[in-house]
N, C-alpha and C positions, 0 to 999 in steps of 0.2 A: 469183729473188728472191718468197721463200713469205712470202705477207704474209695479216694477218688481224687483222679488225678487232675491236671489245670485245663481247666477247661471255661467261660464264662460261666457255665450251669452248676461247675466245680465250686467257683470263688462263692455265689450263696449260700452253700452246702459248709463252707469254711467257717465264714462268717458268725454260721448259727453254732456250728461246732466247739469255735474256738472260744474263751474263756475273757467276757469284756474286760478291755483294759488299753494300757497304751499299745499293746504287741500286735491286738486283733488286726485290724487296719495289715500289719508287717504280712501276717498267716494267709489274707485274702491275696493279696497280691503275692506273694507265692504262688499260693495254690493257684497261677498263671499262668504260673513257667512250665515250660514242658518235661525240665527233669525234676519236677518236684510231685509227688503224691499227700494227697493228706487225708488221715483216719481219723476216726472218734474209737478209742481203747477203751473197754469196758469190764472193769478184771476183778476179782477176788483175790488173795495171798493168803496161803494158809502154812503153818511151819509144824511140822511132823515130826517123829523121832527117825532119827537118824534111817532103819531101819523097818520103819513102822509100815503095814501095807495098808493100799490102796484100799479103802474099804467098797463092797458090792454098790454101783451106781444102776444094777439093769434094774431094778424098781422105778427108777427113772429118765433113763435115758438107752438107747443105743448103741452100740460103739458102730463105727463105720471108717474106720482106717484111723492111719497114727504112724509116726515112726520115730527115727534117733537119730540124734545129729549133736555135733558140737560146734558151742557159741563162741567166739572169741569176740570181747569189746574192750575196747579204750573209752574212759569218762574223760570229758575236759570242762572245767572250770575255770573260774579267776581265781590269783592265788589266796586270796580270805573266802571263796567259796559263795559269792552273791549268786552265781544261778540253783546250788541245791536250796538256799536260804530262799528264793523266790519259786522254790518248786519245782524249777527247771530241768530238765536233764538233756544232755546233749553225748552223742556216743558217736564211736566209728566202730561198726561190728562184722565181724566176717563170720559165715560157716551160717546155715539155715537160709529157710527161702525170700528173709528181706535183707539181706546182706546191704550195708551201706549205712551214709549216715544219718541218723535217727535224732530229732529235736525233741520231745513229751512235753508238754504247759498243761498245764490245768485248765479244763474246763468243766468247771459244776462239777457234779459226782464224778465226771469220767477226766479223761486227759484227749487233748488234743496232740494227735502223732504227725509230725512231716518225715519226709524218706525222700534221702536223695541218693540214687546209684553210687557205688565207688567211683572213683576218679581215678586217674591214669598212674594209681603206686602214689598219689603224695598222701601219704597218712598224717601227716601237720595241718595242712589249709583247709577249714574246717569251708564250706559251700557259700556263697556269697547269699544266697537265699535265707539259708538260716544265719547267719549270722546278722540280719539287718533284723529280723525275729529276737536275737539275743539284744540286739542294739536298743532296741525301742522297749525292752524289760528292763535292764539292769544297766543301759550307760555302754560305752565304749570300751568293756573290760578286757582285757588281757585272758586270752584260751591256751591255759597249759595240761598236758593231761594230767590227772589228781589220781588214776584208778585203774585197773586192769581185772576183767571179771571174767572168768574159762566157769563156760557152764555146759555139762553133758545132761543133756535134754532128751527125754520120751515124750513124745505127745498121745494124747487119744483124741479121735475128733466124735464128736457126741451127736445124736440126734432125736429127737424127740419122740420118733416114731420108727417103727422099720421103715425103711426106703427113704424116708424122710433127706436133704442134704441136712447136712450138718451145721447145728447153730451155735454150738459153743465145743472152745477146745483144751484141752485140760494135759498142765504139763506137769509133770516129773523133774522136777530139778535139782542134779547137784554143783553145788557154785563154790568156787573155789576164789576168792577175789583178794586182793593186792592193793597196799594205800600207798603209794609213792612217798618216800620221804621227801621232803623240801624245808629251809629256813620256818622253823617253830612249828611243823607239822614232822611228826617220826613217822618210819614205814609201821604198817600193822598185816600182817594176814590173815585170813579167816578161812573156813567153809562152813557150810550148811547145804541143810536142805530144804525145798520148799516145793508146794502146789501151787500153782495159777491156774483158774479156771477164768478165760476171759471169751466172752461171746463176739461169735464171726460177725454180725452184723449187732451194731449198739443198736440198744433200743430191744430186741429181738431175743426173743427166749426168757427173758427177767425172769419167768416161773423157774425155771430150770437153775437156773445160777443161784436162785433162793433154795430151792432144794437141797442142791449140791452141798451148799451151805450148814443148812439142817443136818446132812446124813453125817457132814466131817467133823462137825460139833459134837454130835452123840455119841463119835466114835473116837473124841478124844483129841483132837487135831483144831485149836485152835487158831485166830487167824495171827498173820505174821504180826508185830510190832512193824516194822519200820515197812513205812509206806512205799518203798523200792529197795532193790539190790544194793544200789549203789547208796543208798542211805545209812544202810546195816556196813557195811563196809566201812563208811565214813568217820561210823561212829558220831563222837560229840565233835568233831575236828571241825565243822559250820559253826555249832551255837560255840565253838572259843573264840572261833576266828572274828565272831559280830561283835563280842564283848570287847576284844580287841583296839586299843585305841592311841595313835602316836601321841604321847607328852616329848616334852624336852628333858623327860627320863628315858624315855625310848632307846634303846640302841642305835647307833648311827647309823648300822648297817640294814635294820628296819625302813629306816625311812629312807635309804636311799635307793633300796629295792622297790621300796611303794609309788616314790617318783619316778622309778625306769617302770615299772608295771603301769602305772597311766599313759607313759608314751609308745609303749609295747602296745597296747590297746589299740590306737589309734592308729599304727602302721596298720594293724592287723584288720580292724573295721574298715581302713578309707581304699582298701586294695584295688576293688572292686571298681571305687567312685576315679580312681587314680585312671584307673582302665579305660572307664570311658568318659572322662576327661570333665569329670561332674564340677561345678562350679566351685571353687575353691578347695577342691579337695588335692589338687599338688600341690600346693603353700599348705596346706595341713601337714601333709605327710612329710614335708623338707622340714618344716621345721619343730615334726616329731624326733625325724632325726641328728637332725643339729641341737636339739634339748639332749637329746641321748649322749651326746659325743661330748656337749658340753659338763655333764655331768659324772660319766665316767673319765674325763679330763682331772676336773678337781677332787674328783672322792677314788682318786687311782691308787691311794697307797690303803684301800680296803679289802685290795684286790690282785689275783696273780696280776705283773706288770706286762709277759706277753700277751694273756688273753684279753687284756685289756687295747694294746695295742691292735691287734687281731681287729677285735669289733668294732673298734673307730675307726679304722680304715675300711673294714667295708662300709659303717656307716659311712661315709664320705664320701665312696664308690657309688653309693645307692642315692643321697643328695647330689649329689655333682650332676649326676644324668637328669633329681626332677628336676637341677637348676634351671637347665638350658632349656626345661618346656616352659619354666614361670618365670625365667623374665621374658622368655618369647610373651608369655601370658599379657604381662604387665605392661611392655612396650607395646604391645597391638592396643590395649584400652590408653595407655597416658599420650606414645606421639601424635596418633589422629586430633586429641582434644588442645594440642598445644598451640595446632592452626586458628584454633577458634581463637585465640589469644594477640593473631599477629595482624598488620590491616593491611586492606586488600592490596594495596600494591605487591606485597612482598610473598604473595602467596601466586605461583605460578598458576598456569592452567592443568589440570589432572592430575597436578601433584597428590590431593587428598587421595584420592584412587590408587594412585601407584603406592603409595606408601602402605595403605591399607592392603593392597595384593600383596606384595613382597611379605611385609609381616605377618599377615593371614597363613602365607605358605611355607615359611620359616617355623608358624606356629603349629600347623598342623604334622611338620615334619617331626616336628621334636619333640610332640604327645605320639606320634606313631613309635620313637625312637625307645618311649618311656614305656609303652606297653610293652615293647620288646625286653625291654629291662626285665618285668614282671613273668616272665616264659623263661628268662634262664635259669640253669643249676645253680647260681652265683647266689639270685634272689631267692632262693628257694631254702639256699644255705643260711643267709645269713635270717632269714624270719625263725630258722631250726636255732639258730644258736641264739636268739634271743628270746624264746622259746627256752631254751638250755638253760639261758640265764635265772630265769627267774624259779627254776626247777631245782637246780644244785650250781648255786653260784663257785664261783672260784674265786675263794676268799684267799687273802693272805694270810697263812697260816703267825705270821706276825703281827697281825694286829689286833685288837683286842678287842673281840667282838660283843662284848656287854659296854664300851664306852657308850656313856649316853651323847646322845642326840646334842645337847646343850651345851655339852662343855667340846666335845670332840673337833666339832666344824671349823670352832674359831679358826685354828691353823690355815685349813684347806682355803676359807673362804678370804683372810687376810691376804693369802698369798695370791687371787685370783682377783681382788682390786689391787695389788700392788703391781700386778702387769699392765694394769690401766693406770696406771700413776709413771708406769716405766714409756710406755709408750704416748701418755701425753706430753711426756719430757720429749720425747722428738720431734712432736708438733713444734714443739716453741721456737728449738733450734733450725727447722726447714723451712724451703717457703715454695712456692709453687706449687707443679706438680708431683715433688715428692711429696712435701708438706700433707697432698691430698692422700697421698698411697697411706702415709701415719695415721691420716684420720678415718679414714678408714680401719686401719688393724685395731685404735680404739674404739670403734664398735664392734669389732667384732669380742674383741677381748670384754666390754661389755654385754652384750649380750652375754656371755658365761655368768659372768656376775647376777647377770638378772635369772638366768634360767636357773642355778645352783639358790640363790633366794628363792626362788618359786617352789623347788623341789625341798628346804628346810619348811616353809611355810607352814607343808603337812605333817610337822610337828611344830614349832614352834611360834604359829599361829600370826595373830596381825602384825609383831615389829618385821617379819620374815615377809610380812606379803606387800607392807609399807615401802619394805626396802627394795623387794622388787620394782613396787611402781618406780620409784624415784630412778632405778638402769632403765627401765622399761623406756622411758621420755628420753632418757641417754639416746637409746640404740634407737629411739624413732626420730629424733632431731638430726642425730649424725646422719640414722636411712636418709633423709632429703638429701642429704650433702649425696652423699652412695646412688641414689635414684639420679640426679642428676649428673654423674659424674657414666655412669652408665648409659643416661640419657644420649650422651655426647657419643661415646662409642659406636652404638644403635646408629646418630642421624648419619655421623661419617660415613658408617657402611652402608649407608639407603643411599647416600649421597652418591658415593665413590658407583653404586649399582645404576641410580639412574643416570650417570655421565656414558656409563659401558652402554646402556640401553638405548642411546640418544635422546635422551631428557637432559631438562637443565636442572640446575646444583645449588638456584641459587634461595631459592625457599629454603634447603638445609640446612645453608650456610647462614642464615638469622637465625633459625631455629637453635643451629650451633651457642652463636652467641647469647642468648635469652637463656640459656641454660648453664652459662657461663657467670652469668647475671644473679641467678638462684643460687649459688652455691654458693657466692659472696657475702648476699641477704642472710643467709642460712647460719652463715660461722657465726655471727654475735650470740644470736638463740645458743646454738649447738653447746658453745662453750658455760654455756649461764648454767642447764640444765647441769651438765658435769659436776659444775661444783658443788652443784646440793646434792649428788647425788653421792660423791665424796662425804660430805657431811650428815649423810645421815647414816645412823645408827644403831645397830643390830645387837 
C-alpha cells in the first residue's frame, strides 16, 4: 500500500490515485489536512477452505517478517446502503498498525484509502474530512453503524529476493461478521476465512502478485466472490434497498423514517460548517432540527411517547442555540441595509459604523457559543440518539407498522392543519401586539404543516409537494411579519445601547417606525396566501 500524508506534493499523488468523479477534489482537499493520510490499495482476495494450508510460496518470494493481530471494525453506511452501492467503504477500526477511521473508494483497478487517527473516544462522529468525500459522492446521507467485523489476522511479509524489503503482505484472516438489524433489514451473523495479498507499494511487485494468484489457483484456492469483507457481511441488503421505492402503499413508518433520515444527514454533514460559521450552515442546521421536531410532533402516534418527548426537547435545545446565532446573522445583514432607505437627514453621524460594530460583536459571541455547544456531551448524546432512531426506532407497539402512507397520514395532517385554523381564529379576535403574537404562532404551526407535507411527498409525490409549496408561501409571508417584529426588538436594543454609550438614538427610532409600516403592509398578503393554503387539497 502506497501512502502519503497531507502536503502539497501529496495532493498531486492523491489526485492521480483517486477515481475520477465528484469526490476527486474532496480527496485532494482532504490530503492537504495534517490529520489525513491517503494511500493507494492494490490487493487480491481469495477464499480458501477453513483448514486449507497456505501453498508453499518459497519459489516466488522470501518471508521477511509478519505478526498476528486482532482487528475490530464498525462499518458505517446510510440506512439504504448508498455508500455500498457506490462502492465506498467507511469504517472505524481498532487493533493492528493502522487503527482509525478509513474511507475507501474506487480508483481504477485499485482503491484509494483515506485514513484519520482515532479521535478522543467519540465512536460515532465521522471525521469531517471523510464526510466531505462521502458528501461529494452520495450527498448528505445520514451515516449509521451497519455491521461489525472482527478479524483474527496473521500476516506474512514477502520480498522478491532475500535481503530486499517487502513488496507484498499476505494476510490469513478468520472473520466473524455481524450485520446489524434495523427496519427492513434482519440481523445476520457469518464466519469465513479469507486470504489477502496486498502490495506494499501500489504498482510495485505486480509480477509477484500475479505469481501468487497462479499458485493459489493451482492449489484450488479460488478468488473471493465478494469484492470486500463488508460486501459479504451485508449480503443482498444493498441490492434490495436499491429496488425499494416509496409509494402510497409503503408503510407510513418507512416514509417517516426516510424523511427523518434526510434531516439527520443534514445535521451530520453540516456540523463542521456550523463550527466554522460557513455561509448558511447555521440556518440549514437549524431548519433540519425544526423539520425533525415537526415530523416527530405530527407523527408521534407511530412512536413511544416518552422517546418522542425527549428527542424533541433535545432538538429544541440545539435549535435554540443555533437560533441566537442565526438571528444575529440575519440582523447583521438586514439592519445596516435598512439605512439605505432612509433620507439623509434621518441618519445621524456614525450610526452605520456603530450599528455594524454592535451587531458584529453580538454575532461573534453567538457563533462562539454555538461552537462550544458542538463540543458538549449533551450535543454528542443528541447525535447518538438521532443515529439510534434510524437503527432501532422506538415504535409504538399499538401502531400498525404495515399501515400504508396513503391512508394513515390523513388524521395526523388534518390535525396539524386544524391547529393553524384555531390559531388563525385567535388572530381575528385580537389586535395590536397580542395579534402579532398569534400571527407568529400561525407561522410556526404552518411550518409544521409544510414540513409534514414535504415528508409525505417522498411517498405521495406531486400532490404533497404542491401542498408543501402552498404552505411554504404562508411561512414566507408570515416570516416577513416575524422578521419585522424581530427587527424592531433589535432596533430597540441597539438604540438603548447607543444611548448608554453616549450616542444619539434618533435614527433607531426612525428605523423602528419603518418596521411598523412594513408589518402593516404585509398583513393583507399573508392572509391571502393562508386562505389559498387552506384550500389546497392533498
